[in-house]
TORPA-4810 file (N, C-alpha, C, O; in nm, 3 decimals):
<nodes>
NODE_1_-1.422_-1.995_-2.106_-1.272_-1.962_-2.073_-1.241_-1.819_-2.048_-1.323_-1.729_-2.061_M
NODE_2_-1.138_-1.805_-2.017_-1.130_-1.627_-1.969_-0.992_-1.642_-2.007_-0.905_-1.720_-1.969_I
NODE_3_-0.994_-1.522_-2.116_-0.894_-1.497_-2.195_-0.838_-1.382_-2.104_-0.908_-1.294_-2.053_R
NODE_4_-0.675_-1.398_-2.087_-0.609_-1.261_-1.950_-0.549_-1.238_-2.063_-0.538_-1.313_-2.159_V
NODE_5_-0.495_-1.092_-2.045_-0.356_-1.025_-2.114_-0.304_-0.990_-2.029_-0.375_-0.921_-1.956_K
NODE_6_-0.146_-1.012_-1.977_-0.107_-1.005_-1.880_0.005_-0.870_-1.921_0.085_-0.897_-2.010_L
NODE_7_0.012_-0.721_-1.857_0.095_-0.632_-1.898_0.222_-0.699_-1.763_0.218_-0.759_-1.655_V
NODE_8_0.291_-0.660_-1.826_0.435_-0.641_-1.688_0.475_-0.814_-1.692_0.496_-0.864_-1.581_G
NODE_9_0.487_-0.906_-1.814_0.475_-1.011_-1.827_0.595_-1.113_-1.811_0.602_-1.235_-1.811_A
NODE_10_0.708_-0.987_-1.795_0.881_-1.086_-1.788_0.920_-0.991_-1.653_1.041_-0.970_-1.647_T
NODE_11_0.842_-0.930_-1.542_0.873_-0.919_-1.467_0.895_-1.031_-1.378_0.891_-1.138_-1.440_G
NODE_12_0.918_-1.043_-1.248_0.909_-1.139_-1.126_0.737_-1.163_-1.060_0.712_-1.256_-0.983_Y
NODE_13_0.658_-1.090_-1.094_0.523_-1.115_-1.036_0.495_-1.136_-1.162_0.572_-1.229_-1.190_G
NODE_14_0.452_-1.118_-1.232_0.430_-1.142_-1.435_0.455_-1.310_-1.421_0.365_-1.394_-1.415_G
NODE_15_0.592_-1.334_-1.419_0.577_-1.461_-1.427_0.499_-1.550_-1.343_0.403_-1.617_-1.381_V
NODE_16_0.545_-1.546_-1.232_0.474_-1.625_-1.146_0.313_-1.591_-1.138_0.271_-1.668_-1.052_G
NODE_17_0.258_-1.552_-1.163_0.092_-1.558_-1.228_0.095_-1.627_-1.340_0.012_-1.716_-1.355_L
NODE_18_0.205_-1.597_-1.457_0.194_-1.718_-1.552_0.219_-1.908_-1.531_0.176_-2.005_-1.593_I
NODE_19_0.294_-1.895_-1.431_0.298_-1.993_-1.407_0.185_-2.046_-1.338_0.146_-2.158_-1.371_E
NODE_20_0.122_-1.980_-1.243_-0.054_-2.035_-1.191_-0.163_-2.019_-1.318_-0.257_-2.098_-1.330_L
NODE_21_-0.138_-1.900_-1.421_-0.265_-1.944_-1.508_-0.187_-2.018_-1.627_-0.197_-1.980_-1.743_L
NODE_22_-0.113_-2.121_-1.588_-0.068_-2.218_-1.693_-0.162_-2.294_-1.660_-0.247_-2.311_-1.748_L
NODE_23_-0.179_-2.348_-1.558_-0.228_-2.461_-1.441_-0.410_-2.465_-1.444_-0.491_-2.557_-1.435_R
NODE_24_-0.423_-2.317_-1.461_-0.569_-2.299_-1.447_-0.643_-2.369_-1.567_-0.603_-2.338_-1.678_H
NODE_25_-0.752_-2.466_-1.558_-0.818_-2.481_-1.652_-0.924_-2.410_-1.767_-0.965_-2.449_-1.876_P
NODE_26_-0.950_-2.270_-1.675_-1.063_-2.222_-1.705_-1.006_-2.102_-1.794_-1.074_-2.035_-1.871_E
NODE_27_-0.830_-2.083_-1.764_-0.791_-1.932_-1.842_-0.725_-1.940_-1.956_-0.631_-2.018_-1.974_I
NODE_28_-0.773_-1.855_-2.047_-0.636_-1.934_-2.161_-0.579_-1.784_-2.165_-0.666_-1.699_-2.182_E
NODE_29_-0.426_-1.730_-2.150_-0.351_-1.604_-2.217_-0.336_-1.589_-2.353_-0.277_-1.664_-2.431_I
NODE_30_-0.395_-1.484_-2.376_-0.444_-1.385_-2.511_-0.334_-1.351_-2.516_-0.265_-1.424_-2.587_S
NODE_31_-0.259_-1.227_-2.449_-0.170_-1.149_-2.467_-0.069_-1.172_-2.301_-0.102_-1.215_-2.191_A
NODE_32_0.071_-1.113_-2.361_0.171_-1.093_-2.279_0.251_-1.003_-2.336_0.315_-1.008_-2.442_L
NODE_33_0.238_-0.899_-2.234_0.339_-0.757_-2.278_0.398_-0.712_-2.188_0.365_-0.727_-2.071_V
NODE_34_0.520_-0.633_-2.236_0.607_-0.586_-2.072_0.684_-0.495_-2.182_0.685_-0.504_-2.305_A
NODE_35_0.761_-0.387_-2.075_0.822_-0.261_-2.162_0.928_-0.268_-2.195_0.983_-0.180_-2.260_A
NODE_36_1.008_-0.426_-2.141_1.134_-0.462_-2.160_1.143_-0.621_-2.229_1.060_-0.708_-2.204_N
NODE_37_1.239_-0.637_-2.303_1.245_-0.821_-2.300_1.121_-0.850_-2.398_1.051_-0.951_-2.395_D
NODE_38_1.111_-0.749_-2.479_0.974_-0.775_-2.609_1.031_-0.904_-2.728_1.117_-0.990_-2.711_T
NODE_39_0.962_-0.883_-2.828_0.997_-0.944_-2.918_1.040_-1.107_-2.935_1.057_-1.176_-3.035_G
NODE_40_1.047_-1.127_-2.832_1.092_-1.328_-2.817_0.964_-1.421_-2.743_0.848_-1.386_-2.721_K
NODE_41_1.011_-1.514_-2.723_0.895_-1.568_-2.671_0.964_-1.543_-2.515_1.069_-1.503_-2.465_A
NODE_42_0.815_-1.601_-2.470_0.887_-1.528_-2.245_0.999_-1.685_-2.250_1.109_-1.660_-2.200_L
NODE_43_0.991_-1.786_-2.284_1.022_-1.867_-2.238_1.220_-1.855_-2.271_1.316_-1.914_-2.222_S
NODE_44_1.207_-1.745_-2.381_1.368_-1.732_-2.403_1.419_-1.649_-2.321_1.539_-1.633_-2.344_H
NODE_45_1.364_-1.565_-2.201_1.374_-1.515_-2.108_1.424_-1.573_-1.959_1.526_-1.549_-1.894_F
NODE_46_1.282_-1.679_-1.928_1.269_-1.780_-1.861_1.297_-1.924_-1.944_1.205_-1.960_-2.018_Y
NODE_47_1.384_-1.985_-1.939_1.427_-2.117_-1.979_1.322_-2.202_-1.953_1.253_-2.263_-2.035_P
NODE_48_1.313_-2.203_-1.796_1.213_-2.342_-1.736_1.026_-2.313_-1.793_0.923_-2.373_-1.762_H
NODE_49_1.048_-2.210_-1.876_0.938_-2.218_-1.951_0.906_-2.303_-2.039_0.801_-2.366_-2.053_L
NODE_50_0.989_-2.304_-2.092_1.024_-2.409_-2.278_0.944_-2.530_-2.274_0.949_-2.619_-2.189_E
NODE_51_0.860_-2.522_-2.391_0.721_-2.587_-2.370_0.616_-2.604_-2.358_0.545_-2.685_-2.417_G
NODE_52_0.571_-2.483_-2.229_0.522_-2.449_-2.112_0.405_-2.326_-2.197_0.287_-2.332_-2.232_F
NODE_53_0.513_-2.223_-2.203_0.464_-2.100_-2.200_0.573_-2.073_-2.328_0.688_-2.042_-2.298_C
NODE_54_0.530_-2.088_-2.485_0.619_-2.029_-2.598_0.566_-1.912_-2.665_0.588_-1.895_-2.785_D
NODE_55_0.495_-1.826_-2.594_0.450_-1.708_-2.616_0.500_-1.598_-2.671_0.613_-1.580_-2.624_M
NODE_56_0.468_-1.499_-2.762_0.564_-1.384_-2.785_0.539_-1.275_-2.691_0.432_-1.242_-2.639_M
NODE_57_0.641_-1.233_-2.679_0.613_-1.087_-2.548_0.602_-0.980_-2.613_0.696_-0.944_-2.684_V
NODE_58_0.502_-0.916_-2.605_0.538_-0.783_-2.699_0.524_-0.611_-2.640_0.510_-0.599_-2.518_Y
NODE_59_0.525_-0.534_-2.691_0.524_-0.409_-2.639_0.389_-0.347_-2.632_0.298_-0.352_-2.715_A
NODE_60_0.393_-0.293_-2.527_0.222_-0.224_-2.545_0.192_-0.150_-2.650_0.073_-0.117_-2.654_A
NODE_61_0.265_-0.108_-2.745_0.202_-0.060_-2.865_0.188_-0.153_-2.985_0.117_-0.129_-3.082_D
NODE_62_0.261_-0.258_-2.970_0.222_-0.357_-3.085_0.077_-0.456_-3.133_0.013_-0.541_-3.071_A
NODE_63_0.069_-0.422_-3.215_-0.070_-0.468_-3.279_-0.138_-0.584_-3.168_-0.251_-0.584_-3.118_P
NODE_64_-0.017_-0.687_-3.148_-0.026_-0.791_-3.120_-0.102_-0.780_-2.936_-0.200_-0.846_-2.901_E
NODE_65_-0.058_-0.724_-2.883_-0.035_-0.654_-2.726_-0.224_-0.628_-2.704_-0.281_-0.640_-2.596_A
NODE_66_-0.283_-0.597_-2.822_-0.414_-0.521_-2.787_-0.493_-0.679_-2.815_-0.586_-0.649_-2.891_D
NODE_67_-0.500_-0.854_-2.787_-0.541_-0.942_-2.797_-0.693_-0.930_-2.746_-0.716_-0.848_-2.656_A
NODE_68_-0.762_-0.982_-2.782_-0.869_-1.014_-2.687_-0.888_-1.034_-2.555_-0.774_-1.057_-2.514_D
NODE_69_-0.963_-1.041_-2.462_-0.923_-1.042_-2.344_-1.041_-1.004_-2.231_-1.076_-0.888_-2.214_A
NODE_70_-1.079_-1.077_-2.184_-1.140_-1.084_-2.090_-1.140_-0.945_-1.953_-1.210_-0.853_-1.910_D
NODE_71_-1.018_-1.009_-1.931_-0.950_-0.964_-1.795_-0.812_-0.932_-1.867_-0.751_-1.005_-1.945_V
NODE_72_-0.763_-0.752_-1.800_-0.626_-0.667_-1.806_-0.516_-0.716_-1.657_-0.526_-0.634_-1.565_V
NODE_73_-0.446_-0.801_-1.637_-0.371_-0.790_-1.543_-0.225_-0.737_-1.560_-0.136_-0.778_-1.633_V
NODE_74_-0.228_-0.610_-1.451_-0.121_-0.521_-1.509_0.007_-0.512_-1.338_0.010_-0.434_-1.243_Y
NODE_75_0.086_-0.625_-1.372_0.126_-0.653_-1.286_0.328_-0.568_-1.305_0.439_-0.611_-1.337_S
NODE_76_0.266_-0.429_-1.260_0.350_-0.313_-1.308_0.368_-0.266_-1.209_0.287_-0.294_-1.120_T
NODE_77_0.476_-0.176_-1.179_0.521_-0.044_-1.094_0.382_0.028_-1.110_0.316_0.018_-1.213_P
NODE_78_0.343_0.105_-0.996_0.279_0.220_-0.948_0.289_0.329_-1.092_0.388_0.376_-1.147_D
NODE_79_0.154_0.343_-1.122_0.177_0.440_-1.201_0.156_0.419_-1.336_0.159_0.511_-1.418_G
NODE_80_0.130_0.279_-1.372_0.086_0.247_-1.522_-0.042_0.180_-1.525_-0.100_0.176_-1.634_I
NODE_81_-0.082_0.139_-1.450_-0.241_0.056_-1.460_-0.320_0.183_-1.450_-0.429_0.177_-1.507_G
NODE_82_-0.295_0.279_-1.399_-0.431_0.391_-1.373_-0.381_0.467_-1.492_-0.480_0.526_-1.536_M
NODE_83_-0.278_0.494_-1.566_-0.311_0.530_-1.681_-0.351_0.464_-1.813_-0.384_0.539_-1.905_Q
NODE_84_-0.351_0.334_-1.830_-0.397_0.216_-1.915_-0.514_0.155_-1.882_-0.589_0.107_-1.967_L
NODE_85_-0.534_0.154_-1.765_-0.630_0.088_-1.754_-0.793_0.145_-1.816_-0.871_0.063_-1.864_A
NODE_86_-0.833_0.309_-1.806_-0.888_0.314_-1.902_-1.026_0.293_-2.034_-1.145_0.287_-2.063_P
NODE_87_-0.842_0.288_-2.086_-0.872_0.210_-2.254_-0.921_0.065_-2.254_-1.023_0.044_-2.321_E
NODE_88_-0.862_-0.043_-2.187_-0.938_-0.131_-2.141_-1.046_-0.129_-2.095_-1.119_-0.216_-2.142_E
NODE_89_-1.087_-0.072_-2.028_-1.241_-0.081_-1.941_-1.314_-0.067_-2.064_-1.411_-0.134_-2.098_I
NODE_90_-1.252_0.041_-2.136_-1.397_0.091_-2.256_-1.437_0.012_-2.354_-1.536_0.020_-2.426_K
NODE_91_-1.279_-0.130_-2.346_-1.305_-0.204_-2.427_-1.423_-0.347_-2.389_-1.449_-0.441_-2.464_K
NODE_92_-1.480_-0.321_-2.243_-1.515_-0.428_-2.217_-1.407_-0.511_-2.093_-1.474_-0.594_-2.033_G
NODE_93_-1.317_-0.508_-2.063_-1.211_-0.565_-1.990_-1.217_-0.513_-1.869_-1.214_-0.396_-1.831_R
NODE_94_-1.228_-0.669_-1.781_-1.166_-0.605_-1.600_-1.025_-0.586_-1.560_-0.941_-0.641_-1.631_K
NODE_95_-0.983_-0.516_-1.454_-0.879_-0.484_-1.445_-0.857_-0.570_-1.323_-0.945_-0.619_-1.252_V
NODE_96_-0.713_-0.581_-1.309_-0.688_-0.624_-1.199_-0.546_-0.558_-1.200_-0.462_-0.588_-1.285_L
NODE_97_-0.523_-0.459_-1.090_-0.361_-0.413_-1.096_-0.306_-0.468_-0.981_-0.389_-0.490_-0.892_D
NODE_98_-0.205_-0.494_-0.959_-0.099_-0.547_-0.868_0.010_-0.425_-0.821_0.118_-0.451_-0.768_Y
NODE_99_-0.031_-0.310_-0.845_0.010_-0.179_-0.784_-0.014_-0.145_-0.684_-0.036_-0.243_-0.613_S
NODE_100_-0.026_-0.027_-0.617_-0.084_0.046_-0.549_-0.185_0.160_-0.606_-0.247_0.232_-0.528_G
NODE_101_-0.197_0.172_-0.743_-0.320_0.186_-0.818_-0.431_0.211_-0.816_-0.475_0.321_-0.849_D
NODE_102_-0.518_0.092_-0.767_-0.654_0.101_-0.713_-0.706_0.067_-0.563_-0.810_0.046_-0.501_F
NODE_103_-0.555_0.075_-0.545_-0.611_-0.026_-0.333_-0.733_0.096_-0.298_-0.833_0.086_-0.226_R
NODE_104_-0.689_0.200_-0.369_-0.800_0.241_-0.227_-0.941_0.311_-0.345_-0.953_0.295_-0.466_F
NODE_105_-1.056_0.411_-0.220_-1.126_0.418_-0.290_-1.185_0.535_-0.314_-1.294_0.577_-0.352_N
NODE_106_-1.038_0.591_-0.267_-1.079_0.747_-0.298_-0.970_0.868_-0.322_-0.858_0.846_-0.275_G
NODE_107_-0.990_0.980_-0.383_-0.859_1.082_-0.389_-0.774_1.114_-0.250_-0.651_1.116_-0.248_V
NODE_108_-0.856_1.137_-0.138_-0.734_1.144_-0.045_-0.642_1.063_0.010_-0.524_1.080_0.043_E
NODE_109_-0.737_0.949_0.015_-0.647_0.806_0.044_-0.545_0.790_-0.065_-0.428_0.773_-0.030_L
NODE_110_-0.578_0.794_-0.203_-0.383_0.773_-0.257_-0.346_0.838_-0.240_-0.237_0.813_-0.188_Y
NODE_111_-0.376_1.001_-0.257_-0.274_1.116_-0.241_-0.188_1.063_-0.068_-0.066_1.079_-0.071_K
NODE_112_-0.243_1.008_0.066_-0.167_1.003_0.133_-0.058_0.880_0.139_0.031_0.869_0.224_E
NODE_113_-0.090_0.773_0.006_-0.040_0.711_-0.035_0.122_0.692_-0.132_0.221_0.619_-0.140_Y
NODE_114_0.066_0.802_-0.184_0.146_0.795_-0.274_0.240_0.903_-0.231_0.355_0.906_-0.276_A
NODE_115_0.185_1.011_-0.128_0.378_1.092_-0.075_0.405_1.035_0.007_0.494_1.103_0.058_S
NODE_116_0.391_0.925_0.081_0.403_0.825_0.169_0.552_0.765_0.111_0.656_0.748_0.175_R
NODE_117_0.520_0.736_-0.052_0.651_0.682_-0.097_0.687_0.735_-0.197_0.731_0.665_-0.288_L
NODE_118_0.679_0.893_-0.210_0.762_0.984_-0.268_0.707_0.967_-0.437_0.774_1.006_-0.533_G
NODE_119_0.566_0.898_-0.447_0.503_0.890_-0.584_0.414_1.033_-0.604_0.364_1.105_-0.518_L
NODE_120_0.414_1.042_-0.713_0.330_1.180_-0.778_0.152_1.139_-0.679_0.080_1.039_-0.674_P
NODE_121_0.148_1.250_-0.628_-0.006_1.217_-0.617_-0.107_1.259_-0.634_-0.209_1.262_-0.566_E
NODE_122_-0.079_1.300_-0.742_-0.217_1.288_-0.906_-0.197_1.144_-0.931_-0.094_1.078_-0.950_E
NODE_123_-0.343_1.105_-0.926_-0.390_1.003_-0.978_-0.441_0.994_-1.075_-0.561_1.016_-1.058_H
NODE_124_-0.404_0.958_-1.240_-0.435_0.973_-1.375_-0.626_0.939_-1.375_-0.699_1.021_-1.431_K
NODE_125_-0.680_0.829_-1.318_-0.759_0.779_-1.358_-0.895_0.820_-1.211_-0.972_0.732_-1.174_S
NODE_126_-0.896_0.947_-1.156_-0.905_0.946_-1.002_-1.097_0.873_-0.968_-1.128_0.833_-0.856_P
NODE_127_-1.205_0.870_-1.098_-1.306_0.824_-1.177_-1.293_0.700_-1.105_-1.376_0.682_-1.015_E
NODE_128_-1.191_0.596_-1.130_-1.183_0.456_-1.124_-1.169_0.450_-0.993_-1.242_0.365_-0.942_L
NODE_129_-1.092_0.516_-0.909_-1.065_0.496_-0.746_-1.215_0.474_-0.702_-1.213_0.394_-0.608_L
NODE_130_-1.322_0.505_-0.725_-1.451_0.485_-0.658_-1.509_0.358_-0.692_-1.589_0.304_-0.616_Y
NODE_131_-1.478_0.312_-0.790_-1.553_0.172_-0.769_-1.457_0.082_-0.782_-1.494_-0.034_-0.800_E
NODE_132_-1.339_0.107_-0.776_-1.205_0.018_-0.711_-1.264_-0.085_-0.586_-1.326_-0.043_-0.488_S
NODE_133_-1.235_-0.215_-0.609_-1.254_-0.308_-0.499_-1.126_-0.341_-0.441_-1.033_-0.378_-0.513_V
NODE_134_-1.115_-0.329_-0.311_-0.937_-0.402_-0.268_-0.958_-0.577_-0.275_-1.046_-0.655_-0.240_Y
NODE_135_-0.821_-0.589_-0.343_-0.864_-0.749_-0.398_-0.813_-0.818_-0.277_-0.708_-0.873_-0.308_G
NODE_136_-0.846_-0.841_-0.132_-0.825_-0.910_-0.084_-0.985_-0.961_-0.096_-1.091_-0.898_-0.108_L
NODE_137_-0.950_-1.118_-0.087_-1.100_-1.231_-0.101_-1.182_-1.250_0.056_-1.301_-1.258_0.088_T
NODE_138_-1.008_-1.252_0.155_-1.107_-1.272_0.287_-1.219_-1.189_0.328_-1.306_-1.216_0.411_E
NODE_139_-1.200_-1.059_0.242_-1.275_-0.987_0.311_-1.375_-0.896_0.239_-1.452_-0.820_0.298_L
NODE_140_-1.364_-0.913_0.084_-1.460_-0.859_-0.054_-1.474_-0.956_-0.148_-1.485_-0.942_-0.269_H
NODE_141_-1.473_-1.046_-0.089_-1.517_-1.189_-0.200_-1.671_-1.173_-0.277_-1.673_-1.242_-0.379_R
NODE_142_-1.763_-1.120_-0.260_-1.869_-1.057_-0.335_-1.882_-0.938_-0.418_-1.955_-0.913_-0.514_N
NODE_143_-1.766_-0.853_-0.338_-1.701_-0.754_-0.431_-1.664_-0.762_-0.539_-1.704_-0.716_-0.646_E
NODE_144_-1.558_-0.841_-0.502_-1.471_-0.874_-0.602_-1.515_-0.938_-0.743_-1.443_-0.919_-0.841_I
NODE_145_-1.663_-1.034_-0.756_-1.671_-1.112_-0.806_-1.746_-0.983_-0.927_-1.719_-0.994_-1.047_A
NODE_146_-1.810_-0.904_-0.893_-1.893_-0.811_-0.951_-1.769_-0.640_-1.021_-1.811_-0.534_-1.067_G
NODE_147_-1.658_-0.673_-1.004_-1.585_-0.565_-0.977_-1.586_-0.515_-1.151_-1.676_-0.572_-1.213_A
NODE_148_-1.520_-0.442_-1.216_-1.447_-0.397_-1.314_-1.312_-0.356_-1.283_-1.222_-0.367_-1.366_T
NODE_149_-1.296_-0.308_-1.161_-1.135_-0.262_-1.110_-1.093_-0.353_-0.997_-1.164_-0.353_-0.896_V
NODE_150_-1.001_-0.420_-1.001_-0.964_-0.480_-0.843_-0.814_-0.441_-0.791_-0.726_-0.488_-0.863_V
NODE_151_-0.786_-0.393_-0.723_-0.655_-0.324_-0.654_-0.583_-0.442_-0.580_-0.607_-0.461_-0.460_G
NODE_152_-0.507_-0.513_-0.640_-0.492_-0.663_-0.512_-0.350_-0.536_-0.432_-0.291_-0.435_-0.468_N
NODE_153_-0.355_-0.645_-0.287_-0.302_-0.664_-0.175_-0.143_-0.640_-0.196_-0.083_-0.722_-0.266_P
NODE_154_-0.081_-0.546_-0.147_0.057_-0.621_-0.144_0.103_-0.708_-0.078_0.035_-0.777_-0.002_G
NODE_155_0.277_-0.726_-0.101_0.269_-0.820_-0.030_0.272_-0.849_0.153_0.256_-0.942_0.232_C
NODE_156_0.309_-0.665_0.156_0.287_-0.659_0.330_0.126_-0.715_0.353_0.087_-0.823_0.397_Y
NODE_157_0.090_-0.658_0.329_-0.094_-0.683_0.382_-0.153_-0.817_0.352_-0.266_-0.844_0.391_A
NODE_158_-0.058_-0.930_0.263_-0.101_-1.064_0.315_-0.003_-1.131_0.359_-0.003_-1.253_0.339_V
NODE_159_0.088_-1.078_0.418_0.226_-1.194_0.465_0.185_-1.215_0.593_0.249_-1.290_0.667_A
</nodes>
């Protein structure tokens, strides 16, 4: 069983991922974390999940947010994953990031991306860029299987 901690659990992408993970026979969701909408069951915010996912949503600094996990998924805006991922990796966890934080395998490529979007150009974990894998399975299936950090493609790239 693969244990998954989801950061950004109450956003659109997070809830969509939860709906998929709940159906997977080899996945166990170990923690739901969010910046807002915490302290209540996920089904309180999304009634269609009542009876399917009544897990509590915790703030990132809550002790319960650090539940055992094999994989941490960041379904968060740019800038969050790059700040939090190093600590999760130190704990032996793999990281999957939905933002643009780890889609690029070098500092210069990330700077170019960030400048186009008006984001801060400094990456908070530049060393992880060189080991991240672009998460498009059709192109990088073998690399993804062994990766510690995967930068998920954006919606435009796969549309």
